[in-house]
Legacy VTK file of the C-alpha trace (Angstrom):
# vtk DataFile Version 3.0
C-alpha trace
ASCII
DATASET POLYDATA
POINTS 359 float
11.950 -8.960 26.342
12.264 -8.452 22.559
11.370 -12.089 21.897
8.249 -11.754 24.060
7.219 -8.583 22.216
7.656 -10.328 18.858
5.410 -13.195 20.035
2.714 -10.689 20.999
3.051 -9.054 17.567
2.726 -12.435 15.838
-0.499 -13.097 17.744
-1.791 -9.642 16.811
-1.236 -10.296 13.084
-2.323 -13.962 13.065
1.248 -15.005 12.211
3.235 -18.043 13.329
6.187 -15.780 14.060
7.160 -12.123 13.681
10.560 -10.464 13.561
11.513 -6.860 14.295
13.855 -5.196 11.791
15.522 -1.848 12.503
17.095 -1.070 9.137
13.980 -0.661 7.011
11.827 -2.908 4.872
14.506 -3.037 2.170
16.406 -5.230 4.633
13.235 -7.150 5.547
12.664 -7.923 1.868
16.193 -9.247 1.499
15.779 -11.453 4.564
12.442 -12.810 3.303
13.848 -13.732 -0.119
16.960 -15.320 1.391
14.833 -17.424 3.759
12.709 -18.799 0.910
15.305 -19.176 -1.842
17.354 -22.287 -2.536
20.068 -22.403 -5.160
18.737 -23.164 -8.647
15.160 -22.106 -7.945
13.133 -19.826 -10.197
11.287 -16.749 -8.963
8.314 -14.902 -10.455
8.369 -11.253 -9.395
5.602 -8.681 -9.702
7.362 -5.998 -11.748
5.682 -3.259 -9.677
7.736 -4.373 -6.683
10.165 -2.364 -4.559
13.671 -1.926 -5.950
15.189 -3.902 -3.047
13.453 -7.020 -4.375
14.867 -6.537 -7.894
18.400 -6.007 -6.613
18.442 -8.867 -4.103
17.020 -11.395 -6.565
19.913 -10.501 -8.878
22.461 -10.607 -6.054
21.581 -14.185 -5.046
21.774 -15.377 -8.650
18.139 -16.409 -8.962
16.557 -17.127 -12.331
13.883 -14.437 -12.444
10.719 -14.088 -14.489
8.730 -10.875 -14.267
4.970 -10.446 -14.098
4.366 -7.262 -16.090
1.151 -5.338 -15.348
-1.563 -5.799 -17.954
-4.039 -3.281 -16.505
-3.551 0.479 -16.833
-5.594 3.600 -16.230
-6.306 5.771 -19.270
-3.440 8.142 -18.380
-1.157 5.086 -17.876
-0.100 6.396 -14.462
-1.521 3.503 -12.405
-1.046 -0.131 -13.335
-1.902 -3.545 -11.917
-2.002 -7.202 -12.902
-5.157 -9.155 -13.587
-5.635 -12.520 -11.896
-5.943 -14.262 -15.274
-2.583 -12.835 -16.336
-0.908 -14.092 -13.149
-2.399 -17.578 -13.406
-1.661 -17.932 -17.128
1.942 -16.778 -16.614
2.613 -19.341 -13.882
0.873 -22.239 -15.658
2.544 -21.444 -18.993
5.978 -21.518 -17.357
5.108 -24.858 -15.723
4.019 -26.317 -19.053
7.347 -25.226 -20.565
9.214 -27.030 -17.794
10.254 -23.700 -16.249
7.842 -23.534 -13.325
8.551 -20.974 -10.608
9.350 -22.134 -7.084
8.781 -18.735 -5.442
6.175 -16.078 -6.239
6.734 -12.489 -5.064
3.764 -10.111 -5.144
3.181 -6.542 -3.997
-0.060 -6.553 -2.012
-0.772 -2.850 -1.981
0.241 0.216 -3.977
0.859 3.756 -2.799
-2.185 4.814 -4.849
-4.459 2.584 -2.762
-4.864 -0.608 -4.790
-5.126 -3.686 -2.538
-5.031 -7.227 -3.909
-7.095 -9.928 -2.205
-4.048 -12.058 -1.443
-5.722 -15.033 0.326
-8.195 -15.485 -2.536
-5.471 -15.028 -5.169
-3.385 -17.762 -3.508
-6.437 -20.022 -3.155
-7.289 -19.690 -6.852
-3.676 -20.257 -7.934
-3.274 -23.425 -5.883
-6.626 -24.867 -6.956
-5.710 -24.114 -10.599
-2.667 -26.367 -10.292
0.124 -23.886 -9.681
2.933 -25.891 -8.085
4.708 -23.078 -6.244
4.402 -23.328 -2.459
6.583 -20.391 -1.457
5.052 -16.925 -1.524
6.545 -13.620 -0.433
4.024 -10.773 -0.146
5.256 -7.198 0.172
2.656 -5.552 2.430
4.729 -2.437 3.130
1.633 -0.208 3.265
-0.640 -2.788 4.868
-0.126 -2.955 8.645
-3.335 -1.070 9.421
-5.371 -3.401 7.187
-5.208 -6.080 9.906
-7.317 -3.979 12.279
-10.519 -3.454 10.296
-13.129 -5.930 9.080
-13.302 -4.345 5.622
-9.622 -5.088 4.887
-8.517 -7.845 7.274
-9.752 -10.602 4.953
-7.434 -9.273 2.214
-4.224 -9.695 4.234
-1.439 -12.206 3.671
-1.602 -13.782 7.143
-5.347 -14.464 6.811
-4.798 -17.943 5.340
-5.988 -20.408 7.998
-8.184 -22.395 5.582
-5.420 -22.512 2.957
-2.922 -24.000 5.410
-5.397 -26.781 6.212
-5.598 -27.680 2.514
-1.906 -27.095 1.727
0.213 -27.857 4.811
3.412 -27.447 2.754
2.602 -23.760 2.085
5.120 -21.094 3.138
4.046 -17.439 3.180
6.119 -14.461 4.317
5.026 -10.831 4.354
6.854 -7.631 5.280
5.483 -4.418 6.785
6.952 -0.927 6.797
5.550 -0.341 10.266
6.560 3.320 10.258
4.290 3.956 7.257
1.032 3.171 9.040
1.774 2.723 12.761
3.288 4.959 15.443
6.897 3.856 14.913
10.244 5.459 14.281
11.479 5.585 10.694
13.026 2.326 9.425
10.899 0.261 11.820
9.893 -2.872 9.920
8.339 -6.264 10.658
8.532 -9.684 8.996
5.600 -12.091 9.527
5.373 -15.724 8.426
2.987 -18.666 8.286
3.563 -22.224 7.167
5.988 -25.012 7.867
7.761 -24.993 11.239
11.191 -24.600 9.639
10.169 -21.313 7.964
10.605 -19.214 11.117
13.995 -20.832 11.680
15.081 -20.004 8.120
14.022 -16.368 8.601
15.981 -16.196 11.859
19.085 -17.542 10.092
18.689 -15.127 7.170
18.234 -12.274 9.626
21.576 -13.043 11.282
23.244 -13.144 7.886
21.846 -9.829 6.621
20.662 -7.639 9.516
23.064 -5.595 11.581
24.224 -7.198 14.831
23.810 -3.775 16.465
20.076 -3.082 16.071
18.658 0.286 17.046
17.115 0.024 20.496
15.014 3.191 20.058
13.468 1.633 16.907
12.929 -1.684 18.725
11.260 0.193 21.568
8.985 1.993 19.093
7.964 -1.354 17.560
7.166 -2.713 21.002
5.169 0.424 21.832
3.278 0.160 18.521
2.417 -3.462 19.294
1.106 -2.483 22.720
-0.959 0.402 21.315
-2.459 -1.560 18.412
-3.371 -4.515 20.624
-5.548 -2.167 22.687
-6.588 0.543 20.231
-5.922 -0.893 16.775
-9.549 -1.344 15.774
-10.506 2.001 17.324
-7.809 3.822 15.359
-8.726 2.053 12.112
-12.382 2.994 12.606
-11.426 6.584 13.397
-9.490 6.960 10.124
-12.526 5.779 8.182
-14.741 8.261 10.012
-12.361 11.059 9.060
-12.404 9.932 5.429
-16.216 10.084 5.464
-16.178 13.558 7.036
-13.682 14.755 4.449
-15.751 13.435 1.544
-18.832 15.197 2.956
-16.804 18.410 3.179
-15.461 18.102 -0.375
-19.027 17.629 -1.617
-19.746 21.268 -0.720
-16.696 22.759 -2.462
-17.380 24.394 -5.835
-15.378 22.822 -8.637
-14.886 19.604 -6.678
-17.986 17.979 -5.177
-18.475 14.284 -4.460
-18.019 13.451 -8.159
-14.352 14.483 -7.896
-13.626 11.629 -5.471
-12.059 8.653 -7.244
-11.982 5.388 -5.257
-12.769 2.799 -7.909
-9.613 1.836 -9.787
-9.883 -1.483 -11.695
-12.977 -2.241 -9.600
-14.372 -4.657 -12.214
-11.683 -7.174 -11.214
-12.706 -9.396 -8.275
-9.219 -9.564 -6.762
-8.646 -5.776 -6.622
-10.010 -3.595 -3.824
-9.348 0.045 -2.922
-7.846 1.178 0.372
-10.596 2.947 2.375
-7.980 5.216 3.979
-6.775 6.670 0.674
-8.539 9.162 -1.585
-7.753 10.432 -5.065
-9.376 13.749 -5.987
-9.854 15.035 -9.517
-8.833 18.710 -9.237
-8.947 19.491 -12.967
-11.680 22.100 -12.406
-9.262 24.018 -10.164
-5.926 23.324 -11.840
-3.340 20.593 -12.312
-2.098 18.412 -9.497
1.190 20.341 -9.481
-0.638 23.672 -9.256
-2.813 22.484 -6.371
0.261 21.145 -4.577
1.886 24.583 -4.873
-1.258 26.367 -3.665
-1.652 24.013 -0.696
1.954 24.650 0.305
1.033 28.333 0.645
-1.447 27.161 3.306
1.331 25.180 5.062
0.003 21.866 3.759
2.512 19.549 2.103
1.065 17.304 -0.615
3.360 14.367 -1.306
1.716 12.719 -4.284
-0.209 13.858 -7.338
-0.884 12.293 -10.728
-1.641 14.728 -13.549
-4.956 16.302 -12.476
-5.395 14.091 -9.402
-4.098 14.574 -5.877
-3.688 11.604 -3.520
-4.470 11.820 0.198
-3.483 9.206 2.784
-5.566 9.202 5.997
-3.264 7.417 8.465
-3.827 7.010 12.213
-1.929 10.221 12.967
-4.529 12.385 11.204
-7.023 14.306 13.371
-10.120 16.436 12.778
-8.144 19.668 12.952
-6.041 18.516 10.001
-9.225 17.683 8.063
-10.689 21.122 8.798
-7.488 22.851 7.668
-7.380 20.880 4.431
-11.038 21.523 3.629
-10.633 25.217 4.455
-7.612 25.483 2.144
-9.367 23.694 -0.724
-12.394 25.971 -0.274
-10.156 29.054 -0.438
-8.423 27.725 -3.575
-11.823 27.071 -5.144
-13.052 30.602 -4.406
-9.844 32.190 -5.717
-10.134 30.077 -8.853
-13.715 31.260 -9.404
-12.716 34.912 -8.937
-9.841 34.563 -11.401
-12.174 33.070 -13.980
-14.634 35.947 -13.521
-11.850 38.518 -13.973
-10.828 36.968 -17.296
-14.345 36.143 -18.534
-15.841 37.627 -21.701
-18.722 39.931 -20.777
-22.175 39.021 -22.108
-23.195 42.725 -22.108
-21.925 45.864 -23.794
-19.586 47.926 -21.663
-19.780 51.573 -22.658
-16.735 53.541 -21.566
-17.186 57.148 -20.459
-16.576 59.791 -21.549
-17.484 58.900 -25.169
-14.565 58.406 -27.526
-12.159 57.237 -24.862
LINES 1 360
359 0 1 2 3 4 5 6 7 8 9 10 11 12 13 14 15 16 17 18 19 20 21 22 23 24 25 26 27 28 29 30 31 32 33 34 35 36 37 38 39 40 41 42 43 44 45 46 47 48 49 50 51 52 53 54 55 56 57 58 59 60 61 62 63 64 65 66 67 68 69 70 71 72 73 74 75 76 77 78 79 80 81 82 83 84 85 86 87 88 89 90 91 92 93 94 95 96 97 98 99 100 101 102 103 104 105 106 107 108 109 110 111 112 113 114 115 116 117 118 119 120 121 122 123 124 125 126 127 128 129 130 131 132 133 134 135 136 137 138 139 140 141 142 143 144 145 146 147 148 149 150 151 152 153 154 155 156 157 158 159 160 161 162 163 164 165 166 167 168 169 170 171 172 173 174 175 176 177 178 179 180 181 182 183 184 185 186 187 188 189 190 191 192 193 194 195 196 197 198 199 200 201 202 203 204 205 206 207 208 209 210 211 212 213 214 215 216 217 218 219 220 221 222 223 224 225 226 227 228 229 230 231 232 233 234 235 236 237 238 239 240 241 242 243 244 245 246 247 248 249 250 251 252 253 254 255 256 257 258 259 260 261 262 263 264 265 266 267 268 269 270 271 272 273 274 275 276 277 278 279 280 281 282 283 284 285 286 287 288 289 290 291 292 293 294 295 296 297 298 299 300 301 302 303 304 305 306 307 308 309 310 311 312 313 314 315 316 317 318 319 320 321 322 323 324 325 326 327 328 329 330 331 332 333 334 335 336 337 338 339 340 341 342 343 344 345 346 347 348 349 350 351 352 353 354 355 356 357 358
């Protein structure tokens, strides 16, 4: 039953094989690295990766090189790597006789940056990079497979690459509970490439994963697979409609407006896109991100992430129109209160004569 469900999931994500994990994507990451790694091999790791990747690479005794981000926003709160930096790093190491056998990249950030992984891999391989093993952390990316505007960016969308490079091995991991209707710690490993790759993942899974998996979590993964196979594209479209409605609503709020919406981070780089289900809002006209978080909590809205004067909103498939209305209503109230406070403390542009005289 579980094996059949995993096959259906693999088909849904264009993978050769998929594996359900019930102890979180930290475990999935460890399994992925173990499946790819052979003693004595070198690994290049995107330094913006999850801590589980850092720790496991050390635990297995791998020789690690880090790809440090070379792109930063002006406030230095969001960073990314440029394609040129990645290619130059890998080719320079090769020229020094220290070429990397495995490349580990984070496909998507919490802030909404999405790398075009298939095109990045295509450019690397055509440039002469010798690595054939790639592990892509797509923790936030499950929903990307169900919409035309993001599907082409996903790690399993590599049919043409596999025709050109049949020795390619690509693994990606998903924190299914982050973007699908799953219980917490529900995770999935997907793979494409040589036939032995799925077998190596299965072996690594037995070595690392508990032999007593959570059946409620497995059931939730199966249910998520069934739902997304029928309604995946509908749900992805619905989230984008809600984002559009929210932006239209923000446009009418004093102090915010459409100009406050920030969805173009590092957009001059061809390999970087922005997640259409995430929005950053510049709230500096109303207060700091921390202040807006506090004010929203008074309206029973919990804001998880803010960066200085920006708040970050994630429109996942569990969001509905009522939630959008509540959020817009709360932001409108905060805007009006902010305007009133400014008027109370403003310097009058007219004389105010107190009465009676002399008082």
